C-alpha positions as YAML, in Angstrom:
chain: A
units: angstrom
residues:
- id: 1
  name: MET
  ca: [16.49, -6.98, -15.64]
- id: 2
  name: THR
  ca: [20.26, -6.52, -15.46]
- id: 3
  name: LEU
  ca: [22.29, -7.14, -12.32]
- id: 4
  name: LYS
  ca: [22.85, -3.39, -12.00]
- id: 5
  name: GLU
  ca: [19.10, -2.74, -12.21]
- id: 6
  name: GLN
  ca: [18.50, -5.47, -9.63]
- id: 7
  name: GLY
  ca: [20.91, -3.69, -7.30]
- id: 8
  name: GLN
  ca: [19.08, -0.43, -7.94]
- id: 9
  name: LEU
  ca: [15.75, -2.13, -7.23]
- id: 10
  name: PHE
  ca: [17.14, -3.54, -3.96]
- id: 11
  name: ARG
  ca: [18.37, -0.09, -2.91]
- id: 12
  name: ILE
  ca: [15.02, 1.49, -3.80]
- id: 13
  name: PHE
  ca: [12.98, -0.98, -1.76]
- id: 14
  name: PHE
  ca: [15.47, -0.88, 1.11]
- id: 15
  name: LYS
  ca: [15.22, 2.93, 1.14]
- id: 16
  name: ILE
  ca: [11.42, 2.75, 1.04]
- id: 17
  name: GLY
  ca: [11.44, 0.22, 3.86]
- id: 18
  name: ILE
  ca: [13.79, 2.25, 6.04]
- id: 19
  name: THR
  ca: [12.24, 5.69, 5.49]
- id: 20
  name: THR
  ca: [8.52, 4.90, 5.62]
- id: 21
  name: ILE
  ca: [6.72, 4.63, 8.92]
- id: 22
  name: GLY
  ca: [3.15, 3.43, 8.96]
- id: 23
  name: GLY
  ca: [3.08, 0.26, 6.92]
- id: 24
  name: GLY
  ca: [2.29, -0.64, 3.34]
- id: 25
  name: TYR
  ca: [-0.22, 2.05, 2.53]
- id: 26
  name: ALA
  ca: [2.19, 4.74, 3.67]
- id: 27
  name: MET
  ca: [4.74, 3.34, 1.19]
- id: 28
  name: ILE
  ca: [2.51, 3.70, -1.87]
- id: 29
  name: PRO
  ca: [3.51, 7.29, -2.77]
- id: 30
  name: MET
  ca: [7.23, 6.45, -2.59]
- id: 31
  name: MET
  ca: [6.79, 3.22, -4.56]
- id: 32
  name: GLU
  ca: [4.79, 5.03, -7.22]
- id: 33
  name: HIS
  ca: [7.35, 7.82, -7.45]
- id: 34
  name: GLU
  ca: [10.27, 5.40, -7.73]
- id: 35
  name: MET
  ca: [8.69, 2.84, -10.08]
- id: 36
  name: VAL
  ca: [6.62, 5.14, -12.32]
- id: 37
  name: THR
  ca: [8.08, 8.64, -12.21]
- id: 38
  name: ARG
  ca: [11.77, 8.24, -11.46]
- id: 39
  name: THR
  ca: [12.81, 4.93, -13.08]
- id: 40
  name: GLY
  ca: [9.93, 4.51, -15.54]
- id: 41
  name: TRP
  ca: [9.99, 0.75, -14.97]
- id: 42
  name: LEU
  ca: [6.19, 0.74, -14.70]
- id: 43
  name: ASP
  ca: [3.53, 2.97, -16.18]
- id: 44
  name: LYS
  ca: [0.74, 4.39, -14.02]
- id: 45
  name: GLN
  ca: [-1.78, 1.72, -15.05]
- id: 46
  name: GLU
  ca: [0.64, -1.14, -14.38]
- id: 47
  name: PHE
  ca: [1.30, 0.31, -10.93]
- id: 48
  name: LEU
  ca: [-2.42, 0.60, -10.19]
- id: 49
  name: ASP
  ca: [-2.99, -2.98, -11.39]
- id: 50
  name: ILE
  ca: [-0.24, -4.22, -9.07]
- id: 51
  name: LEU
  ca: [-1.75, -2.14, -6.26]
- id: 52
  name: ALA
  ca: [-5.16, -3.78, -6.79]
- id: 53
  name: VAL
  ca: [-3.72, -7.30, -6.93]
- id: 54
  name: SER
  ca: [-1.58, -6.65, -3.85]
- id: 55
  name: GLN
  ca: [-4.62, -5.52, -1.88]
- id: 56
  name: ALA
  ca: [-6.39, -8.77, -2.76]
- id: 57
  name: THR
  ca: [-3.35, -10.96, -2.05]
- id: 58
  name: PRO
  ca: [-3.13, -12.41, 1.47]
- id: 59
  name: GLY
  ca: [-0.13, -11.30, 3.45]
- id: 60
  name: ILE
  ca: [1.69, -8.12, 4.34]
- id: 61
  name: PHE
  ca: [0.67, -5.41, 1.88]
- id: 62
  name: ALA
  ca: [4.11, -3.78, 1.49]
- id: 63
  name: VAL
  ca: [5.74, -7.14, 0.86]
- id: 64
  name: ASP
  ca: [3.01, -8.06, -1.62]
- id: 65
  name: MET
  ca: [3.58, -4.77, -3.48]
- id: 66
  name: ALA
  ca: [7.34, -5.27, -3.56]
- id: 67
  name: SER
  ca: [7.12, -8.88, -4.69]
- id: 68
  name: HIS
  ca: [4.49, -8.17, -7.38]
- id: 69
  name: ILE
  ca: [6.56, -5.27, -8.71]
- id: 70
  name: GLY
  ca: [9.71, -7.41, -8.63]
- id: 71
  name: HIS
  ca: [7.92, -10.25, -10.42]
- id: 72
  name: LYS
  ca: [6.65, -7.89, -13.10]
- id: 73
  name: LEU
  ca: [10.16, -6.53, -13.63]
- id: 74
  name: GLY
  ca: [12.16, -9.76, -13.55]
- id: 75
  name: GLY
  ca: [10.36, -12.87, -12.41]
- id: 76
  name: VAL
  ca: [10.51, -14.87, -9.20]
- id: 77
  name: LYS
  ca: [14.17, -14.12, -8.35]
- id: 78
  name: VAL
  ca: [13.64, -10.37, -8.60]
- id: 79
  name: ALA
  ca: [10.35, -10.67, -6.68]
- id: 80
  name: MET
  ca: [12.20, -12.31, -3.79]
- id: 81
  name: LEU
  ca: [14.94, -9.68, -3.96]
- id: 82
  name: ALA
  ca: [12.41, -6.80, -3.81]
- id: 83
  name: ALA
  ca: [10.51, -8.42, -0.94]
- id: 84
  name: LEU
  ca: [13.73, -9.03, 1.03]
- id: 85
  name: ALA
  ca: [14.86, -5.43, 0.47]
- id: 86
  name: ASN
  ca: [11.49, -4.18, 1.71]
- id: 87
  name: ILE
  ca: [11.45, -6.41, 4.81]
- id: 88
  name: LEU
  ca: [15.08, -6.06, 5.88]
- id: 89
  name: PRO
  ca: [14.94, -2.50, 7.31]
- id: 90
  name: SER
  ca: [11.87, -3.28, 9.42]
- id: 91
  name: PHE
  ca: [13.42, -6.49, 10.66]
- id: 92
  name: ILE
  ca: [16.60, -4.69, 11.71]
- id: 93
  name: MET
  ca: [14.68, -1.82, 13.35]
- id: 94
  name: ILE
  ca: [12.35, -4.14, 15.27]
- id: 95
  name: LEU
  ca: [15.30, -6.17, 16.44]
- id: 96
  name: LEU
  ca: [17.03, -3.02, 17.71]
- id: 97
  name: LEU
  ca: [13.85, -1.70, 19.30]
- id: 98
  name: ALA
  ca: [13.28, -4.99, 21.07]
- id: 99
  name: VAL
  ca: [16.77, -4.84, 22.49]
- id: 100
  name: PHE
  ca: [16.69, -1.19, 23.62]
- id: 101
  name: PHE
  ca: [13.07, -0.04, 23.92]
- id: 102
  name: HIS
  ca: [12.33, -1.65, 27.26]
- id: 103
  name: GLN
  ca: [15.15, 0.38, 28.82]
- id: 104
  name: TYR
  ca: [14.04, 3.70, 27.30]
- id: 105
  name: LYS
  ca: [10.25, 3.49, 26.94]
- id: 106
  name: ASP
  ca: [9.66, 5.84, 29.88]
- id: 107
  name: VAL
  ca: [12.04, 8.52, 28.63]
- id: 108
  name: ARG
  ca: [9.94, 11.57, 27.76]
- id: 109
  name: LEU
  ca: [11.74, 12.22, 24.48]
- id: 110
  name: VAL
  ca: [11.04, 8.67, 23.27]
- id: 111
  name: ALA
  ca: [7.34, 8.92, 24.21]
- id: 112
  name: CYS
  ca: [7.07, 12.30, 22.45]
- id: 113
  name: ALA
  ca: [8.75, 10.95, 19.33]
- id: 114
  name: PHE
  ca: [6.15, 8.18, 19.05]
- id: 115
  name: LEU
  ca: [3.34, 10.70, 19.54]
- id: 116
  name: ALA
  ca: [4.82, 12.97, 16.86]
- id: 117
  name: ILE
  ca: [4.98, 10.16, 14.32]
- id: 118
  name: ARG
  ca: [1.21, 9.51, 14.38]
- id: 119
  name: PRO
  ca: [0.04, 12.52, 12.29]
- id: 120
  name: VAL
  ca: [2.78, 11.83, 9.75]
- id: 121
  name: VAL
  ca: [1.51, 8.29, 9.31]
- id: 122
  name: VAL
  ca: [-2.05, 9.56, 8.79]
- id: 123
  name: ALA
  ca: [-0.83, 11.97, 6.09]
- id: 124
  name: LEU
  ca: [1.20, 9.24, 4.37]
- id: 125
  name: ILE
  ca: [-1.86, 7.00, 4.25]
- id: 126
  name: ALA
  ca: [-4.18, 9.83, 3.10]
- id: 127
  name: ALA
  ca: [-1.98, 10.77, 0.12]
- id: 128
  name: PRO
  ca: [-2.50, 7.53, -1.85]
- id: 129
  name: VAL
  ca: [-6.20, 7.54, -0.99]
- id: 130
  name: PHE
  ca: [-6.66, 10.87, -2.76]
- id: 131
  name: SER
  ca: [-4.43, 9.77, -5.62]
- id: 132
  name: MET
  ca: [-6.45, 6.57, -6.09]
- id: 133
  name: ALA
  ca: [-9.71, 8.54, -5.92]
- id: 134
  name: ARG
  ca: [-8.54, 10.72, -8.81]
- id: 135
  name: THR
  ca: [-7.43, 7.70, -10.80]
- id: 136
  name: ALA
  ca: [-10.70, 5.86, -10.10]
- id: 137
  name: LYS
  ca: [-12.53, 8.91, -11.49]
- id: 138
  name: LEU
  ca: [-14.95, 9.25, -8.62]
- id: 139
  name: THR
  ca: [-17.94, 11.37, -9.55]
- id: 140
  name: ARG
  ca: [-20.62, 13.09, -7.56]
- id: 141
  name: TYR
  ca: [-22.61, 9.88, -7.90]
- id: 142
  name: THR
  ca: [-19.89, 7.45, -6.84]
- id: 143
  name: TRP
  ca: [-18.00, 9.29, -4.05]
- id: 144
  name: PRO
  ca: [-20.48, 8.18, -1.34]
- id: 145
  name: ILE
  ca: [-19.52, 4.53, -1.91]
- id: 146
  name: PRO
  ca: [-16.04, 4.68, -0.29]
- id: 147
  name: VAL
  ca: [-17.28, 7.11, 2.38]
- id: 148
  name: ILE
  ca: [-20.18, 4.83, 3.38]
- id: 149
  name: SER
  ca: [-17.89, 1.77, 3.23]
- id: 150
  name: ALA
  ca: [-15.35, 3.42, 5.55]
- id: 151
  name: ALA
  ca: [-18.12, 4.54, 7.93]
- id: 152
  name: LEU
  ca: [-19.60, 1.03, 8.08]
- id: 153
  name: ILE
  ca: [-16.18, -0.43, 8.84]
- id: 154
  name: TYR
  ca: [-15.18, 2.21, 11.39]
- id: 155
  name: LEU
  ca: [-18.44, 3.04, 13.15]
- id: 156
  name: LEU
  ca: [-20.23, -0.31, 13.08]
- id: 157
  name: GLY
  ca: [-17.21, -2.58, 13.06]
- id: 158
  name: ILE
  ca: [-18.37, -4.42, 9.93]
- id: 159
  name: SER
  ca: [-15.63, -6.56, 8.42]
- id: 160
  name: PRO
  ca: [-14.12, -5.16, 5.20]
- id: 161
  name: VAL
  ca: [-14.63, -8.61, 3.68]
- id: 162
  name: TYR
  ca: [-18.42, -8.16, 3.90]
- id: 163
  name: ILE
  ca: [-18.15, -4.66, 2.43]
- id: 164
  name: ILE
  ca: [-16.13, -6.00, -0.52]
- id: 165
  name: LEU
  ca: [-18.59, -8.85, -1.08]
- id: 166
  name: LEU
  ca: [-21.56, -6.49, -0.88]
- id: 167
  name: ALA
  ca: [-19.89, -4.02, -3.26]
- id: 168
  name: GLY
  ca: [-19.15, -6.84, -5.71]
- id: 169
  name: LEU
  ca: [-22.74, -8.04, -5.55]
- id: 170
  name: ALA
  ca: [-24.07, -4.50, -5.98]
- id: 171
  name: GLY
  ca: [-21.71, -3.92, -8.92]
- id: 172
  name: GLY
  ca: [-22.88, -7.13, -10.54]
- id: 173
  name: VAL
  ca: [-26.54, -6.18, -10.14]
- id: 174
  name: TYR
  ca: [-25.83, -2.67, -11.43]
- id: 175
  name: GLY
  ca: [-23.98, -4.06, -14.47]
- id: 176
  name: TYR
  ca: [-26.82, -6.48, -15.16]
- id: 177
  name: ILE
  ca: [-29.42, -3.70, -14.97]
- id: 178
  name: GLN
  ca: [-27.28, -1.46, -17.22]
- id: 179
  name: SER
  ca: [-26.92, -4.21, -19.81]
- id: 180
  name: LYS
  ca: [-30.71, -4.77, -19.83]
- id: 181
  name: HIS
  ca: [-31.33, -1.04, -20.35]
- id: 182
  name: ALA
  ca: [-28.82, -0.95, -23.21]
- id: 183
  name: GLN
  ca: [-30.70, -3.65, -25.12]
...
């Protein structure tokens, strides 16, 4: 990756970090657009692979995505550059909020602004969910799996770790049964 491309990558992740409210999952559509559609640095499958690995990697999801993309494009140095670019806007904003928020938290306009942001965050998180569902080729037989998983997590408070382990076990059993039927 050339120095010019590294600068472009920094600007892209800085822009994503500064314009996306709602965390890592809300950043997925912008990251996909920038990395796959606009620059063509990654193809759709590479992006989805990085998405899967980033979800399994401990740490902050957005930083994991940025660093995995950076590593794919240019190694450790570029991974650190992408992660820094992604973190820097949030760091600056939190620093400014910490300095000024206490003075203005009771101002009606500020309270309304934070209330208005909530539905936008929900929409930004929902967009990649639907995109991933299409890519995962959910069928009428498989769509209940994510719905039941989400319900178990939300309604019963079951840890997502147990859901993932149970899904892995069920997938292994299903694969074993399918292989026996194929013989």
